[in-house]
N, C-alpha and C positions, 0 to 999 in steps of 0.2 A: 783052178783059176781064181785069182783074188777078187774079192767083192769090189764093186764100183763105189767110189766115194760119193756120198750123198750130202747135200747141203740144203738147209732150210733158208729160204730167202723171202723177203717181203716184196711182192710185185703187184702193183695196182691196189695197194691197201689190203692185200690178202697174203697170208703166209702159205707158201707151197714148198714141197720137197722136190728137188731135182737131182738127177744122177749126172755127174760130171762126165761128159763125153758120150752120152747115151746115143745121140743122133749120129755122131761120128762112127761109133761102133756098129750101129744098125746099118749104116750105109757102106761099111767096110772101107772107110777113108783111111789112108795111110797116116802115120803118126805126125809127120811134118806138114801135111796138107791142111789148109784152112778153108772154111766156107766163105764164099764171096756173096755179096748182096744179090748179084744177078743169079747165082746158083740157087740160093734160097727162094727167090721169087719164082724161078722156073719150076722148082719142086712144089711150091705151094699151089700152083695152078693145076696140078695133076689131080683128077678126080679119084675118090676112094674106089678101091677095087681094080683100078687100072694098072697094067703092067708097064714098066718103064726101064730104060737102061741108064745106069749112072756109073761113069768111070769104068766101063767094061763089064759091069755086073748087072744082072737082071733082078728087079725087085717088083713087089706088088705094093701099091700105096695102101696103107692101113690108117685107121683113125688115130692110133698111137703115133705113127710117124708124122701124120698131119699136125698133131698137137706139138710134137717136138720141133717141127719146122717153124711153126708159128711162134713158139717160145724163143727159138734161136733168132728169128727176125726181130722180135721185140728186144732181146738183149743186145743185138747189134745196134739198134737205134738208140738204146739208152746209154751205151758205152761211148758213143760219139760226142755226147754233151760234155 
């Protein structure tokens, strides 16, 4: 399996490394599908440790997934400008 492309970005005055498509891969989202603002908001409200269904698959909300969702929401807001 090929390595995921990583990118260093400046976000909120801080440089962070992100893996491109990490949340999409973690949630088994198909290649052409995109996250919507509503979808990300619903996912962000799920508490840590709770099980949930997403697009026919069952997942457990982890701290890493929570962080990735928060980052995706922030990027979605910054791209609209």
